[in-house]
PyMOL Python script that loads the backbone (N, CA, C, O; Angstrom):
from pymol import cmd

cmd.read_pdbstr("""\
ATOM      1  N   MET A   1     110.864 -54.026  26.335  1.00  0.00           N
ATOM      2  CA  MET A   1     111.466 -55.260  25.763  1.00  0.00           C
ATOM      3  C   MET A   1     111.464 -55.167  24.276  1.00  0.00           C
ATOM      4  O   MET A   1     110.464 -54.753  23.687  1.00  0.00           O
ATOM      5  N   PRO A   2     112.651 -55.571  23.580  1.00  0.00           N
ATOM      6  CA  PRO A   2     112.658 -55.484  22.102  1.00  0.00           C
ATOM      7  C   PRO A   2     111.847 -56.543  21.450  1.00  0.00           C
ATOM      8  O   PRO A   2     111.559 -57.578  22.050  1.00  0.00           O
ATOM      9  N   LYS A   3     111.465 -56.295  20.203  1.00  0.00           N
ATOM     10  CA  LYS A   3     110.784 -57.309  19.433  1.00  0.00           C
ATOM     11  C   LYS A   3     111.646 -58.408  19.074  1.00  0.00           C
ATOM     12  O   LYS A   3     112.857 -58.257  18.913  1.00  0.00           O
ATOM     13  N   ASN A   4     111.008 -59.589  18.936  1.00  0.00           N
ATOM     14  CA  ASN A   4     111.702 -60.762  18.312  1.00  0.00           C
ATOM     15  C   ASN A   4     111.927 -60.647  16.920  1.00  0.00           C
ATOM     16  O   ASN A   4     111.035 -60.197  16.200  1.00  0.00           O
ATOM     17  N   LYS A   5     113.127 -61.040  16.412  1.00  0.00           N
ATOM     18  CA  LYS A   5     113.367 -61.014  14.985  1.00  0.00           C
ATOM     19  C   LYS A   5     113.181 -62.323  14.356  1.00  0.00           C
ATOM     20  O   LYS A   5     113.557 -63.343  14.933  1.00  0.00           O
ATOM     21  N   THR A   6     112.595 -62.354  13.151  1.00  0.00           N
ATOM     22  CA  THR A   6     112.431 -63.565  12.468  1.00  0.00           C
ATOM     23  C   THR A   6     113.717 -64.081  11.992  1.00  0.00           C
ATOM     24  O   THR A   6     114.545 -63.321  11.490  1.00  0.00           O
ATOM     25  N   HIS A   7     113.934 -65.407  12.135  1.00  0.00           N
ATOM     26  CA  HIS A   7     115.194 -66.030  11.729  1.00  0.00           C
ATOM     27  C   HIS A   7     115.254 -66.058  10.165  1.00  0.00           C
ATOM     28  O   HIS A   7     114.438 -66.735   9.540  1.00  0.00           O
ATOM     29  N   SER A   8     116.149 -65.377   9.577  1.00  0.00           N
ATOM     30  CA  SER A   8     116.109 -65.192   8.127  1.00  0.00           C
ATOM     31  C   SER A   8     116.336 -66.491   7.404  1.00  0.00           C
ATOM     32  O   SER A   8     115.843 -66.680   6.292  1.00  0.00           O
ATOM     33  N   GLY A   9     117.088 -67.406   8.030  1.00  0.00           N
ATOM     34  CA  GLY A   9     117.370 -68.806   7.429  1.00  0.00           C
ATOM     35  C   GLY A   9     116.058 -69.639   7.251  1.00  0.00           C
ATOM     36  O   GLY A   9     115.757 -70.221   6.209  1.00  0.00           O
ATOM     37  N   ILE A  10     115.385 -69.623   8.291  1.00  0.00           N
ATOM     38  CA  ILE A  10     114.100 -70.416   8.307  1.00  0.00           C
ATOM     39  C   ILE A  10     113.067 -69.830   7.464  1.00  0.00           C
ATOM     40  O   ILE A  10     112.259 -70.544   6.871  1.00  0.00           O
ATOM     41  N   SER A  11     113.061 -68.497   7.382  1.00  0.00           N
ATOM     42  CA  SER A  11     112.014 -67.816   6.570  1.00  0.00           C
ATOM     43  C   SER A  11     112.310 -68.054   5.082  1.00  0.00           C
ATOM     44  O   SER A  11     111.373 -67.939   4.292  1.00  0.00           O
ATOM     45  N   LYS A  12     113.456 -68.355   4.663  1.00  0.00           N
ATOM     46  CA  LYS A  12     113.745 -68.739   3.310  1.00  0.00           C
ATOM     47  C   LYS A  12     113.430 -70.163   2.975  1.00  0.00           C
ATOM     48  O   LYS A  12     113.250 -70.523   1.812  1.00  0.00           O
ATOM     49  N   ARG A  13     113.364 -70.956   3.984  1.00  0.00           N
ATOM     50  CA  ARG A  13     113.138 -72.495   3.767  1.00  0.00           C
ATOM     51  C   ARG A  13     111.645 -72.921   3.903  1.00  0.00           C
ATOM     52  O   ARG A  13     111.242 -73.959   3.377  1.00  0.00           O
ATOM     53  N   VAL A  14     110.840 -72.103   4.617  1.00  0.00           N
ATOM     54  CA  VAL A  14     109.473 -72.529   4.841  1.00  0.00           C
ATOM     55  C   VAL A  14     108.527 -71.425   4.287  1.00  0.00           C
ATOM     56  O   VAL A  14     108.894 -70.272   4.058  1.00  0.00           O
ATOM     57  N   ARG A  15     107.286 -71.897   4.099  1.00  0.00           N
ATOM     58  CA  ARG A  15     106.201 -71.012   3.619  1.00  0.00           C
ATOM     59  C   ARG A  15     104.952 -71.255   4.528  1.00  0.00           C
ATOM     60  O   ARG A  15     104.614 -72.396   4.842  1.00  0.00           O
ATOM     61  N   VAL A  16     104.276 -70.130   4.940  1.00  0.00           N
ATOM     62  CA  VAL A  16     103.134 -70.270   5.728  1.00  0.00           C
ATOM     63  C   VAL A  16     101.926 -70.040   4.836  1.00  0.00           C
ATOM     64  O   VAL A  16     101.831 -69.059   4.098  1.00  0.00           O
ATOM     65  N   THR A  17     100.991 -71.010   4.943  1.00  0.00           N
ATOM     66  CA  THR A  17      99.736 -70.894   4.138  1.00  0.00           C
ATOM     67  C   THR A  17      98.777 -69.905   4.769  1.00  0.00           C
ATOM     68  O   THR A  17      99.017 -69.433   5.880  1.00  0.00           O
ATOM     69  N   GLY A  18      97.687 -69.582   4.075  1.00  0.00           N
ATOM     70  CA  GLY A  18      96.704 -68.699   4.649  1.00  0.00           C
ATOM     71  C   GLY A  18      96.050 -69.244   5.876  1.00  0.00           C
ATOM     72  O   GLY A  18      95.636 -68.456   6.726  1.00  0.00           O
ATOM     73  N   LYS A  19      95.922 -70.570   6.037  1.00  0.00           N
ATOM     74  CA  LYS A  19      95.319 -71.164   7.191  1.00  0.00           C
ATOM     75  C   LYS A  19      96.317 -71.391   8.325  1.00  0.00           C
ATOM     76  O   LYS A  19      95.929 -71.823   9.410  1.00  0.00           O
ATOM     77  N   GLY A  20      97.605 -71.105   8.085  1.00  0.00           N
ATOM     78  CA  GLY A  20      98.560 -71.163   9.133  1.00  0.00           C
ATOM     79  C   GLY A  20      99.466 -72.419   9.058  1.00  0.00           C
ATOM     80  O   GLY A  20     100.351 -72.590   9.897  1.00  0.00           O
ATOM     81  N   LYS A  21      99.249 -73.273   8.079  1.00  0.00           N
ATOM     82  CA  LYS A  21     100.192 -74.483   7.917  1.00  0.00           C
ATOM     83  C   LYS A  21     101.541 -74.012   7.467  1.00  0.00           C
ATOM     84  O   LYS A  21     101.648 -73.032   6.729  1.00  0.00           O
ATOM     85  N   ILE A  22     102.599 -74.709   7.911  1.00  0.00           N
ATOM     86  CA  ILE A  22     103.948 -74.478   7.529  1.00  0.00           C
ATOM     87  C   ILE A  22     104.395 -75.519   6.657  1.00  0.00           C
ATOM     88  O   ILE A  22     104.435 -76.690   7.035  1.00  0.00           O
ATOM     89  N   LEU A  23     104.776 -75.113   5.371  1.00  0.00           N
ATOM     90  CA  LEU A  23     105.203 -76.108   4.334  1.00  0.00           C
ATOM     91  C   LEU A  23     106.658 -75.946   4.091  1.00  0.00           C
ATOM     92  O   LEU A  23     107.205 -74.856   4.262  1.00  0.00           O
ATOM     93  N   ARG A  24     107.304 -77.013   3.691  1.00  0.00           N
ATOM     94  CA  ARG A  24     108.728 -77.052   3.348  1.00  0.00           C
ATOM     95  C   ARG A  24     108.943 -77.866   2.064  1.00  0.00           C
ATOM     96  O   ARG A  24     108.105 -78.689   1.696  1.00  0.00           O
ATOM     97  N   GLN A  25     110.044 -77.632   1.408  1.00  0.00           N
ATOM     98  CA  GLN A  25     110.517 -78.442   0.288  1.00  0.00           C
ATOM     99  C   GLN A  25     111.111 -79.756   0.744  1.00  0.00           C
ATOM    100  O   GLN A  25     111.732 -79.773   1.807  1.00  0.00           O
ATOM    101  N   GLN A  26     110.971 -80.858   0.028  1.00  0.00           N
ATOM    102  CA  GLN A  26     111.583 -82.134   0.434  1.00  0.00           C
ATOM    103  C   GLN A  26     113.026 -82.145   0.060  1.00  0.00           C
ATOM    104  O   GLN A  26     113.404 -81.490  -0.912  1.00  0.00           O
ATOM    105  N   ALA A  27     113.856 -82.855   0.779  1.00  0.00           N
ATOM    106  CA  ALA A  27     115.220 -83.001   0.423  1.00  0.00           C
ATOM    107  C   ALA A  27     115.465 -84.059  -0.643  1.00  0.00           C
ATOM    108  O   ALA A  27     114.624 -84.925  -0.885  1.00  0.00           O
ATOM    109  N   GLY A  28     116.626 -83.972  -1.272  1.00  0.00           N
ATOM    110  CA  GLY A  28     117.023 -85.066  -2.227  1.00  0.00           C
ATOM    111  C   GLY A  28     116.797 -84.673  -3.706  1.00  0.00           C
ATOM    112  O   GLY A  28     116.825 -85.572  -4.547  1.00  0.00           O
ATOM    113  N   LEU A  29     116.574 -83.382  -4.085  1.00  0.00           N
ATOM    114  CA  LEU A  29     116.296 -83.036  -5.466  1.00  0.00           C
ATOM    115  C   LEU A  29     117.352 -82.163  -6.029  1.00  0.00           C
ATOM    116  O   LEU A  29     117.107 -81.446  -6.999  1.00  0.00           O
ATOM    117  N   ARG A  30     118.583 -82.193  -5.432  1.00  0.00           N
ATOM    118  CA  ARG A  30     119.606 -81.208  -5.876  1.00  0.00           C
ATOM    119  C   ARG A  30     120.665 -81.961  -6.771  1.00  0.00           C
ATOM    120  O   ARG A  30     121.236 -81.310  -7.645  1.00  0.00           O
ATOM    121  N   HIS A  31     120.935 -83.198  -6.613  1.00  0.00           N
ATOM    122  CA  HIS A  31     121.965 -83.781  -7.396  1.00  0.00           C
ATOM    123  C   HIS A  31     121.665 -85.242  -7.606  1.00  0.00           C
ATOM    124  O   HIS A  31     120.703 -85.754  -7.034  1.00  0.00           O
ATOM    125  N   ARG A  32     122.464 -85.945  -8.419  1.00  0.00           N
ATOM    126  CA  ARG A  32     122.248 -87.371  -8.744  1.00  0.00           C
ATOM    127  C   ARG A  32     120.894 -87.665  -9.378  1.00  0.00           C
ATOM    128  O   ARG A  32     120.365 -88.768  -9.244  1.00  0.00           O
ATOM    129  N   LEU A  33     120.316 -86.639 -10.094  1.00  0.00           N
ATOM    130  CA  LEU A  33     119.004 -86.841 -10.623  1.00  0.00           C
ATOM    131  C   LEU A  33     118.971 -87.812 -11.782  1.00  0.00           C
ATOM    132  O   LEU A  33     117.892 -88.322 -12.082  1.00  0.00           O
ATOM    133  N   GLU A  34     120.020 -88.095 -12.425  1.00  0.00           N
ATOM    134  CA  GLU A  34     120.080 -89.061 -13.486  1.00  0.00           C
ATOM    135  C   GLU A  34     119.876 -90.546 -13.023  1.00  0.00           C
ATOM    136  O   GLU A  34     119.484 -91.433 -13.781  1.00  0.00           O
ATOM    137  N   VAL A  35     120.179 -90.720 -11.720  1.00  0.00           N
ATOM    138  CA  VAL A  35     120.001 -92.044 -11.105  1.00  0.00           C
ATOM    139  C   VAL A  35     118.577 -92.219 -10.621  1.00  0.00           C
ATOM    140  O   VAL A  35     118.112 -93.355 -10.532  1.00  0.00           O
ATOM    141  N   LYS A  36     117.869 -91.163 -10.308  1.00  0.00           N
ATOM    142  CA  LYS A  36     116.555 -91.241  -9.723  1.00  0.00           C
ATOM    143  C   LYS A  36     115.522 -91.389 -10.913  1.00  0.00           C
ATOM    144  O   LYS A  36     115.670 -90.848 -12.008  1.00  0.00           O
ATOM    145  N   SER A  37     114.456 -92.192 -10.554  1.00  0.00           N
ATOM    146  CA  SER A  37     113.330 -92.346 -11.612  1.00  0.00           C
ATOM    147  C   SER A  37     112.586 -91.145 -11.769  1.00  0.00           C
ATOM    148  O   SER A  37     112.664 -90.290 -10.887  1.00  0.00           O
ATOM    149  N   SER A  38     111.861 -90.961 -12.790  1.00  0.00           N
ATOM    150  CA  SER A  38     110.933 -89.797 -13.007  1.00  0.00           C
ATOM    151  C   SER A  38     109.958 -89.747 -11.942  1.00  0.00           C
ATOM    152  O   SER A  38     109.660 -88.652 -11.466  1.00  0.00           O
ATOM    153  N   LYS A  39     109.399 -90.868 -11.494  1.00  0.00           N
ATOM    154  CA  LYS A  39     108.423 -90.938 -10.460  1.00  0.00           C
ATOM    155  C   LYS A  39     108.959 -90.386  -9.084  1.00  0.00           C
ATOM    156  O   LYS A  39     108.308 -89.642  -8.351  1.00  0.00           O
ATOM    157  N   GLU A  40     110.216 -90.842  -8.833  1.00  0.00           N
ATOM    158  CA  GLU A  40     110.849 -90.330  -7.594  1.00  0.00           C
ATOM    159  C   GLU A  40     111.016 -88.887  -7.558  1.00  0.00           C
ATOM    160  O   GLU A  40     110.749 -88.213  -6.563  1.00  0.00           O
ATOM    161  N   THR A  41     111.519 -88.358  -8.793  1.00  0.00           N
ATOM    162  CA  THR A  41     111.786 -86.936  -8.935  1.00  0.00           C
ATOM    163  C   THR A  41     110.442 -86.129  -8.819  1.00  0.00           C
ATOM    164  O   THR A  41     110.451 -85.067  -8.195  1.00  0.00           O
ATOM    165  N   ARG A  42     109.322 -86.582  -9.381  1.00  0.00           N
ATOM    166  CA  ARG A  42     108.074 -85.966  -9.204  1.00  0.00           C
ATOM    167  C   ARG A  42     107.630 -86.021  -7.781  1.00  0.00           C
ATOM    168  O   ARG A  42     107.138 -85.018  -7.264  1.00  0.00           O
ATOM    169  N   ASP A  43     107.780 -87.175  -7.094  1.00  0.00           N
ATOM    170  CA  ASP A  43     107.303 -87.209  -5.697  1.00  0.00           C
ATOM    171  C   ASP A  43     108.134 -86.314  -4.761  1.00  0.00           C
ATOM    172  O   ASP A  43     107.632 -85.852  -3.736  1.00  0.00           O
ATOM    173  N   LEU A  44     109.408 -86.071  -5.117  1.00  0.00           N
ATOM    174  CA  LEU A  44     110.264 -85.226  -4.282  1.00  0.00           C
ATOM    175  C   LEU A  44     109.968 -83.716  -4.513  1.00  0.00           C
ATOM    176  O   LEU A  44     110.277 -82.881  -3.662  1.00  0.00           O
ATOM    177  N   SER A  45     109.353 -83.379  -5.703  1.00  0.00           N
ATOM    178  CA  SER A  45     109.032 -82.028  -5.966  1.00  0.00           C
ATOM    179  C   SER A  45     107.742 -81.643  -5.272  1.00  0.00           C
ATOM    180  O   SER A  45     106.952 -82.518  -4.917  1.00  0.00           O
ATOM    181  N   GLY A  46     107.508 -80.351  -5.071  1.00  0.00           N
ATOM    182  CA  GLY A  46     106.258 -80.006  -4.317  1.00  0.00           C
ATOM    183  C   GLY A  46     106.551 -79.824  -2.877  1.00  0.00           C
ATOM    184  O   GLY A  46     107.616 -80.200  -2.388  1.00  0.00           O
ATOM    185  N   LEU A  47     105.565 -79.219  -2.158  1.00  0.00           N
ATOM    186  CA  LEU A  47     105.770 -78.919  -0.756  1.00  0.00           C
ATOM    187  C   LEU A  47     105.040 -79.896   0.076  1.00  0.00           C
ATOM    188  O   LEU A  47     104.011 -80.453  -0.310  1.00  0.00           O
ATOM    189  N   VAL A  48     105.627 -80.105   1.297  1.00  0.00           N
ATOM    190  CA  VAL A  48     104.954 -81.003   2.276  1.00  0.00           C
ATOM    191  C   VAL A  48     105.017 -80.264   3.596  1.00  0.00           C
ATOM    192  O   VAL A  48     105.883 -79.419   3.826  1.00  0.00           O
ATOM    193  N   PRO A  49     104.020 -80.629   4.503  1.00  0.00           N
ATOM    194  CA  PRO A  49     104.036 -79.928   5.815  1.00  0.00           C
ATOM    195  C   PRO A  49     105.229 -80.270   6.636  1.00  0.00           C
ATOM    196  O   PRO A  49     105.818 -81.341   6.490  1.00  0.00           O
ATOM    197  N   VAL A  50     105.597 -79.338   7.522  1.00  0.00           N
ATOM    198  CA  VAL A  50     106.754 -79.629   8.444  1.00  0.00           C
ATOM    199  C   VAL A  50     106.220 -80.672   9.490  1.00  0.00           C
ATOM    200  O   VAL A  50     105.048 -80.703   9.864  1.00  0.00           O
ATOM    201  N   ALA A  51     107.210 -81.524   9.924  1.00  0.00           N
ATOM    202  CA  ALA A  51     106.820 -82.538  10.838  1.00  0.00           C
ATOM    203  C   ALA A  51     106.280 -82.023  12.164  1.00  0.00           C
ATOM    204  O   ALA A  51     106.718 -80.968  12.623  1.00  0.00           O
ATOM    205  N   LYS A  52     105.446 -82.649  12.728  1.00  0.00           N
ATOM    206  CA  LYS A  52     104.799 -82.280  14.035  1.00  0.00           C
ATOM    207  C   LYS A  52     105.827 -82.093  15.150  1.00  0.00           C
ATOM    208  O   LYS A  52     105.662 -81.221  16.003  1.00  0.00           O
ATOM    209  N   ALA A  53     106.868 -82.890  15.150  1.00  0.00           N
ATOM    210  CA  ALA A  53     107.883 -82.716  16.144  1.00  0.00           C
ATOM    211  C   ALA A  53     108.713 -81.450  16.039  1.00  0.00           C
ATOM    212  O   ALA A  53     109.270 -80.956  17.020  1.00  0.00           O
ATOM    213  N   ASP A  54     108.778 -80.936  14.797  1.00  0.00           N
ATOM    214  CA  ASP A  54     109.534 -79.730  14.523  1.00  0.00           C
ATOM    215  C   ASP A  54     108.752 -78.415  14.576  1.00  0.00           C
ATOM    216  O   ASP A  54     109.357 -77.342  14.582  1.00  0.00           O
ATOM    217  N   LEU A  55     107.433 -78.482  14.615  1.00  0.00           N
ATOM    218  CA  LEU A  55     106.616 -77.307  14.470  1.00  0.00           C
ATOM    219  C   LEU A  55     106.830 -76.269  15.562  1.00  0.00           C
ATOM    220  O   LEU A  55     106.784 -75.078  15.257  1.00  0.00           O
ATOM    221  N   LYS A  56     107.059 -76.646  16.808  1.00  0.00           N
ATOM    222  CA  LYS A  56     107.203 -75.676  17.938  1.00  0.00           C
ATOM    223  C   LYS A  56     108.490 -74.887  17.623  1.00  0.00           C
ATOM    224  O   LYS A  56     108.483 -73.659  17.703  1.00  0.00           O
ATOM    225  N   LYS A  57     109.515 -75.523  17.291  1.00  0.00           N
ATOM    226  CA  LYS A  57     110.850 -74.889  17.014  1.00  0.00           C
ATOM    227  C   LYS A  57     110.765 -73.902  15.889  1.00  0.00           C
ATOM    228  O   LYS A  57     111.271 -72.785  15.997  1.00  0.00           O
ATOM    229  N   VAL A  58     110.071 -74.337  14.703  1.00  0.00           N
ATOM    230  CA  VAL A  58     109.970 -73.615  13.528  1.00  0.00           C
ATOM    231  C   VAL A  58     109.080 -72.312  13.801  1.00  0.00           C
ATOM    232  O   VAL A  58     109.410 -71.216  13.347  1.00  0.00           O
ATOM    233  N   LYS A  59     107.986 -72.497  14.534  1.00  0.00           N
ATOM    234  CA  LYS A  59     107.094 -71.388  14.824  1.00  0.00           C
ATOM    235  C   LYS A  59     107.855 -70.381  15.652  1.00  0.00           C
ATOM    236  O   LYS A  59     107.705 -69.174  15.466  1.00  0.00           O
ATOM    237  N   LYS A  60     108.686 -70.881  16.582  1.00  0.00           N
ATOM    238  CA  LYS A  60     109.462 -69.927  17.396  1.00  0.00           C
ATOM    239  C   LYS A  60     110.431 -69.022  16.583  1.00  0.00           C
ATOM    240  O   LYS A  60     110.573 -67.815  16.782  1.00  0.00           O
ATOM    241  N   LEU A  61     111.097 -69.775  15.619  1.00  0.00           N
ATOM    242  CA  LEU A  61     112.026 -69.084  14.704  1.00  0.00           C
ATOM    243  C   LEU A  61     111.350 -68.075  13.866  1.00  0.00           C
ATOM    244  O   LEU A  61     111.907 -67.021  13.558  1.00  0.00           O
ATOM    245  N   LEU A  62     110.079 -68.406  13.470  1.00  0.00           N
ATOM    246  CA  LEU A  62     109.410 -67.478  12.566  1.00  0.00           C
ATOM    247  C   LEU A  62     108.740 -66.284  13.346  1.00  0.00           C
ATOM    248  O   LEU A  62     108.276 -65.308  12.758  1.00  0.00           O
ATOM    249  N   GLY A  63     108.724 -66.433  14.700  1.00  0.00           N
ATOM    250  CA  GLY A  63     108.142 -65.427  15.517  1.00  0.00           C
ATOM    251  C   GLY A  63     106.686 -65.471  15.535  1.00  0.00           C
ATOM    252  O   GLY A  63     106.016 -64.438  15.523  1.00  0.00           O
ATOM    253  N   ARG A  64     106.173 -66.655  15.563  1.00  0.00           N
ATOM    254  CA  ARG A  64     104.681 -66.930  15.670  1.00  0.00           C
ATOM    255  C   ARG A  64     104.335 -67.528  16.990  1.00  0.00           C
ATOM    256  O   ARG A  64     103.166 -67.816  17.250  1.00  0.00           O
TER     257      ARG A  64
END
""", "prot")
cmd.dss("prot")
cmd.show_as("cartoon", "prot")
cmd.util.cbc("prot")
cmd.orient("prot")
């Protein structure tokens, strides 16, 4: 049986930590930044864990 391939799209969008957590970038930081407050921009930057409901699907796409 052939090996499973990692989904290249999801591998570009998420990062796996050393302990196995899957992190993603938050949406909403690409445009209309002059309208958003500095606090909102700071809050949107940085990584957050993938939602529990999506973990099974993401792990499957990553081949884990």
